[in-house]
N, C-alpha and C positions, 0 to 999 in steps of 0.2 A: 312549638307554635301552636296558640291555641286558635282554634277558629270557632268552634262554640263558645256559648257561655255555659257557666256551671251555676249552680244554685246557689255555691258560696260567695260569689262576687255582687248578688245583688244588695242592695244598701237602703234599709226604708227606715224613718224616722217614726216613731209613735208619737203622733201630735196630741193626742186626748190629753195625754198627764199635761203637756205644756199649755196646752188651752185652758184647764184648769186652774193651774198656778196664776196665769196669767188675767183672769177674770177674777180673781181673789185679790190679787194684788191692785186690780182697778178699782174694785169695790172699797178697799182698806183707803186707798189716796182719796176717791171722790167723798168718802165720809169723814176721812181725817181734814181735808180740804174744807169742807163746811164748818167743821168746830174751830178750826184756824179765824175763818171770816168774821163767827160772833166773837170770838175773844179779841179781835181788833176793832172792834166797833168805835167811832171816833167821835167824842163829846166835844162841843166846844163850851166851855165854861166862861162863864162872865167874869169881869175883870172890875175892879174897882178905879175911877180915876180920880186924880186929885183936885177936880173942879167940884165946887159944892154948888148946886143948882137949886133954887127956891122952888119949890112946889106950887102949879100953877092956883090961881083963888078957887077954881072950882074943884080941886083934887080931892078923892074921899081917903082919908089916911086912916089905916087899919094898923094898930101897934099889937103885939102881941108881947108880955112880958115874960121875965126868965120862968113864971110857972105854969106858962101856958095859957095864962088869961087874957082876953081879947079887948080890944079897947076900939070903937069906932067914932072917930073924932075924937073928942075928949070924956065921952062916957064910957064907964067900962060895962060890959056884955055880963048879964047876970046868967050865969050857964056857961058850960065851955063845949056844949054839943052843937052840932052843923046848923041844926034846925033854931036854935036860939040864935046864933051867929046871923044868918039868912033873915032873919025878922028883923034883927037891929040894923041890918045894912039897908034892908027896904025902907025900915024907919027913917032914916039917914039919906039916902040917895032918892028915894022916889022911884020914879019911873026914867030917869036919866042914866040909862047902862052904858051910856057912850060914854060916860065922863071918867077920867083917869085917876086911877087907884094907885097908892104908893102904900106899900106893905111894910113896915118896919119892924124887924121882930129884933131880940137880944140874939147875943151872940150864942147863948147858951138854953134859948128856947129848944125844946124837945122839938126833933123834926116832924113828928105826927100833927101838932099845931100849926105849921105852917102849911101842911098840906090841907087840913081841913078846910084852912082859911083860903086857900086857893082854890080847893074845889067848891067851896061855897060861892065864891065870886064867881068863878065858872057857871056853877049851874044857874045862878043869876043872870045871866049874860053879858057881865062886864069882862071886855076882852082888852083893855089896854092896862095892864099892871106892870109895876115898877116896883123893884125890889130895893129898899134902900141900903147901902154899905157906907163902911166908914173908909176912908184910905189908910192904908197901911201907916203903921206908927213908926219912926225912926227913918234912915236911909233905907231909899228902896234896894232891895237886892239882887235886880235884873242887871 
């Protein structure tokens, strides 16, 4: 029978190493969770409808061909830079920046040309922009 406690019976846990490991794991999970959220960014993509709607009478039509040349209305813009495009849009639209704009770009148009046109319209104060699309050819795959 043992009445007194001996030194060998004392049990202690060293928690310093455990805390280090837990903090490292916590930091790892916090950082990887942030990256996963950025990877799951949801983008709502536009869809083309079957209905062909005629543009309103006061709609400003901006056309971009395959080579990236701009046409405001039926007139070709001489120059492919943003400043020239802005001057041409102002010449046709005047001071009415609340009118709708229809952007018609060829399917093979360089993406930079479309972005340049959208940027020029935005800087001029146009906010009602529609992008013309064509319905898919053949039977729908949905």
